C-alpha positions in Angstrom: -21.8 32.9 91.1 -19.8 34.9 88.6 -18.3 38.2 89.8 -19.8 41.2 87.9 -17.5 42.9 85.4 -18.2 46.5 84.3 -16.4 48.1 81.4 -16.7 51.6 80.1 -15.5 53.4 77.0 -15.3 57.0 76.3 -14.6 58.9 73.1 -11.7 61.2 72.4 -13.7 64.3 73.5 -11.8 64.8 76.7 -8.7 66.7 77.6 -5.9 65.0 79.5 -7.0 66.6 82.7 -10.6 65.6 82.1 -9.6 62.0 81.3 -7.5 61.9 84.5 -10.3 63.3 86.6 -12.9 60.9 85.1 -10.6 57.8 85.7 -9.9 58.9 89.3 -13.6 59.4 90.0 -14.5 55.9 88.5 -11.7 54.3 90.6 -12.9 56.0 93.8 -16.6 55.4 93.3 -16.6 51.7 92.5 -17.4 49.1 95.1 -14.4 46.9 94.4 -15.6 44.2 96.9 -18.5 43.3 94.6 -17.4 43.9 91.0 -14.4 44.3 88.7 -14.2 47.5 86.6 -12.3 48.4 83.4 -12.1 51.7 81.5 -11.3 51.8 77.8 -9.2 54.9 77.5 -8.5 56.8 74.3 -5.0 56.1 73.2 -3.6 59.7 73.7 -4.6 59.5 77.4 -3.4 55.9 78.2 -0.3 57.1 80.2 -2.1 59.9 82.0 -4.9 57.6 83.1 -2.5 54.8 84.1 -0.5 57.3 86.2 -3.7 58.7 87.8 -5.1 55.3 88.8 -1.8 53.6 89.7 -1.0 52.9 93.3 -2.9 53.3 96.5 -6.5 54.5 96.6 -6.8 52.9 100.0 -8.7 54.7 102.6 -8.0 52.1 105.3 -6.9 48.5 105.6 -8.1 45.9 108.1 -5.8 43.0 108.8 -7.5 39.8 110.1 -4.8 37.4 111.1 -5.9 34.0 112.4 -3.7 32.7 115.2 -3.7 29.2 116.7 -2.3 28.7 120.2 -1.8 25.3 121.8 -2.3 26.5 125.3 -2.2 29.8 127.2 -4.4 32.8 127.5 -6.3 33.8 124.3 -6.9 37.3 125.7 -3.1 37.7 126.2 -2.4 36.6 122.7 -4.9 39.2 121.4 -3.2 41.8 123.6 0.2 40.9 122.2 -1.1 41.4 118.7 -2.2 44.9 119.7 1.2 45.7 121.0 3.0 44.3 118.0 0.6 46.2 115.6 1.2 49.5 117.4 5.0 49.1 116.8 4.7 47.8 113.2 6.9 49.9 111.0 5.0 48.9 107.9 1.5 49.8 109.3 3.0 53.0 110.8 4.4 54.1 107.4 1.1 54.1 105.5 -0.8 57.2 104.7 -4.1 55.6 105.7 -5.2 53.8 108.9 -4.3 50.1 109.2 -6.4 48.2 111.7 -5.7 44.7 113.1 -8.5 42.4 114.2 -6.9 39.1 115.2 -8.8 35.9 115.8 -7.2 33.6 118.3 -8.1 29.9 118.1 -7.2 27.2 120.6 -5.7 24.1 119.0 -7.6 20.9 119.7 
C-alpha cells in the first residue's frame, strides 16, 4: 500500500511570523507515522519556515533494540540494558524522554 502524501500551498498573504507559526502548527499536528507532508511556502518566507521546522520536534523517543544471547539469563540481559540506558550520555543529553524497550532472544 502506498504511503499517503499530503501537500499544502498558501498564498503570500501571511507575515513572516504567521508563516512560521503556521508551519510549526502543521509540523506538530501531523501524524508522521502514517503519512508524509509537504508545505509549499511563499518564496519570501522559505528561510523563516525552514528554520522554524528544522531540527527536533520530538516529544519522546522509544528505542527497541533486539538482542540475541547464546546462553544465560534473558532477564539479566534486560536488566543490563536498563543499567546501560540509565547511564547513556546521548539519551541523558536529550531535551525529551528517551525510553528503551529491549527484546532479548535466545539463539537456537
